[in-house]
N, C-alpha and C positions, 0 to 999 in steps of 0.2 A: 504494500500500500504506500500512499504518498508519505505517510508518517514514518515509514521504515527506510525507504530508499530515496535519497536526495540527489539532486543534480549538481554539477559544478557551479552553476549560477547560485544555487542555494548556499553552497559552501562559501562563496565570496561575499554573501550577504549576512553571514552569521554575526550575531552580537557578542557571542561568547564561544571560545574555542573548545570543542569537546576534548575530553581527556584521551580518547582513542578513536581513530578514524580508519576505515577501510575504503580504498579506492578500487572499484571493480573495473578492470581494464589496465593495460600496461602501455598506453600511448602517451602522446604529448601532455594531455590534460592531467593524467594521473601523476606523471613524473614531476611536472612543475608545481601542481598543487600539493603533492606529497612533500616536496622540498620545503614549501612555505610552512605547512603544518608542522613538520619536524623541527624546523628552525624556531617555531613559536613554542615548542615544548610538548607537542602531542605525541602519543604513541601511534605510529603510522604503519599501515599495511597496504601493499599493492598486490592485488590478486589477478594473475594472468591465466588465460586459458591454454597457453603454451609456455615453452621455456624462453620465449623471446621477449625482450624488453625493447620498446620502440622499433617496431618492425620496419618502419620506413628508413631506418639507418642501418649501416653495415654491422653485422653481428660482432666482428672483431672489436669495434668501438663500443658497442653496448655491453659486451662482456666486460670490458675495462671499466665501464661506468657502474656496474652492479656493486662491486665492493666499496665504491665511493658512496653509494646510497646507503649501504649497510653501516658505514662509519658514522653516518648522521643519525642512525637509529631507525631507518626505514627497512621494514621487513618485506621481502619480495617472495610471494608464494606462487611458484610456477605450476603449470599443468593442472589447474584447478577449474573444473566445470561445475559451477554452483548449481545446486538443484533446489535449494529452499532458502528463503529469507523470512525469518519469523521474529515477532517481538519476544523479548525475554526480560520482563520487568521494564526497567527504564532503558534497557540495552537492545541491540539488534543481534540476532543470531544468524550467522552465515553457515550453511551446511553443504558439503559435497562428499563424495565417497572418500573416506579416510581424511576428511578435513572438517574441522569445526572451529569457529572463531566468534567471540562475543566482542562487540565494539559499541561505543556510544553513538556512532553515526556511520552509515554506509553511503558512499557516493558512487553513483553510476557514471562511468566515463568510458563507455564502450563504443564511442563514435557518435557522430551527429547525423540526423536525418534532415533533409531539406524541408524548410518550413513553408510548404506550399498548400497544405490541406484546405485552408480557409480562404484562399485567394480567388476561387471561382474561375480558375484558368480554363477549365473545359468550356465554360460559357463563351470564352473569347477564342476558342479553337486551338488552345495550346495544350499539348500533352505534357504531363509531368508525373513523376512518382516520387517515392521517398529518397531516391538518389539525386533528384534534381530535374532541371528543365533542359532538354536538348537545345543546343544553339549551333549556328554555323560559324564560319571563320570571321564573321563580322559581329559575333555575339548576338545575332538576331534569333528570335524564337521562330516557330512556325508562322507567326504573324509578323510580317516584315517590319512593322513599325513598333514592335515591342522587343526590347532587349532584356537579357538576363546576365547579371554580373555577380561576381563574388561566389560565396559558398553555394548559392542556389542553382548555379548552372552546372552542366555535366562535363565541362572541360576537364582534362586530366591534370591541369596545373594544380599545385598545392593550394589548399584552402587556407590562405593566409591574408591578414589584413592588408599588407602592401600590394598583394596581387589584386584584391578587390579595388583598391584605390587606383591602380594602374588601369584596370578594366573600365572603371568609371570615367577616367580622363579620356580613354580611347572612345567610349560610346558618346561622350560629349562632342568629340570631333566628328564622329559619324553623323550625329544629328545636325551638325553645322555644315555638312556637305562632303567630308572626306570619304573616299570610297576604298581606301587601302585595307586589305585583310589584316587582322591583328597578328603581330609577331611578338613573342615574349622575350625579354632579355633573360640572362641566367638568373635563376631564382634561388637565393640562399635560404636554407631551412635551418632553424636553430632551436634547441631546447635548453632552457635554463633550469639546471638542477643543482646538485652540490658543486658541479662545475658545468661548463657549457659544452654542448655537442652540436656541431654544425656541419652541413654538407652543401655542395653546389655542383651543378654540371653532371657529367657522366658518373654513374654510380661506381663505387669501389668493386662491387660484385661483377658488374659488366666488364670493367677493365681487367680484373684478375682472370676472368674467363676467356679473355682474348689477348693473350700476351704478345701475339704477333702484331696487334694493332696499337696497344697501349703500353707505356712504361709507367709503372707504379713505384713511387719512392715513399718509403716510410721512415719517419724520424721520431725517435723518442726524445722529447725536448725538456723533460722535467728538470734536468740538471743544467740546461743552458741558462745563462745568466738572466735572460729575460724572464724566465719562469721561476728560477731558483730564488730571485730577489723577492718574489711574492709568495714563495713556498707553495707553488702549485703542486698538488699531490700526484697528479698523473696527466702530463701534457704530451700529446702525440699529434703528429700531422702527417696526413697522406696526401700526395699530389699525383695527378694523372696527366700524362702528356701523350698526345697523339703522335705516334711514330712517323706517320706519313707527312704531316704538316709541321711537326715540331712545336705545336701550340699547346698551351695549357688548356685542358678541357674539363677538369674536375678536381675536387679537393674535399677532404674530410678533416675537421679539426676537433680534437677533444682537449679543451684547455679553458682556463678561466678568461683568456683573452680571445676566445674564438670569434666573438662578434666583429671585432676589428679585422681580423685576418680573413674571415670568410667573405666580408664585403670587398676587401682588396682582391681576393681571388675571383669573385664574381665580376668585378670591373675588368680584370685582366682577360677573363674568358670572353666577355662581350667585345673587347677591343682586339681579340684575336692575337694576343701577345704570346710570345715565346718566353721561356725562362730567362733568357738573356735580357729581355726587355724590362724585367723587374729588377735587374741589378743596378739599383740607383742608390742615392744617399738619402736615408730616412732618419728621422729623429731617433736618438738612441738613449736608453734602451726602450724599444717598442716591439710589438709583434712584427711590424713591417721590416724592422732592421735585420731580421733573421731571414728574409726572403731569399737572398742569394745562396744561403746554406740549405734551406728547405728544398730548393729546386735543383 
């Protein structure tokens, strides 16, 4: 019932932090909100239906993130398929085969559905389901004068705030007369947990599966001065270069400075830059000052 299972929005609107919280799901929302709750002093649990944390990110990086979560007091319960959620006095009881957990609050974070049910889209001739609204390469729906942007459309791009903003600006230009199909720049993804995990461009799995096409370089940077000075517990950077063009095409960063570095990598990918193009003079010490060594 609604009194047992809360949403992430309910969590952000709490007047008082529960002593113990379980987040059902192991994606962006769970990890970021679990990190907030743990930092505020709650006993926090993440319940995943598989052994993967943050499936959108490479496993080698998420496996390195797991012990960092544990150090903050977050408990990750993998391979749990919940079968029952019931009240137990003032607490909530979560049950699965060989799994039982009592918490003050359970938060569902198993993905979002498109909020289209009450829009009357069918009356306008627009088809949609819980996944979203189909659009063409101009973000037009089946009705040419109606556009869908952000989380509600069925484009494969990540459902992120800056993506929605980019699409909004694009549609405004379309309404004003531009007829160019939409093209997306490199889109960095980042998760803020006990450290930051970010990625952009060609995935690490894709690159590692095609060694004839890509060069993958991995650097453990925890003891580099940039990260040692801030006592980063586990800093790692992966870069991906296309062997044919020599251009940077992807990167993964696990580090407390990931937000700066991943944006630099995204800009370099958009500019079609090669590793040598990034060999510049940067403010030191900074994440960017290490670029010549990372690549």
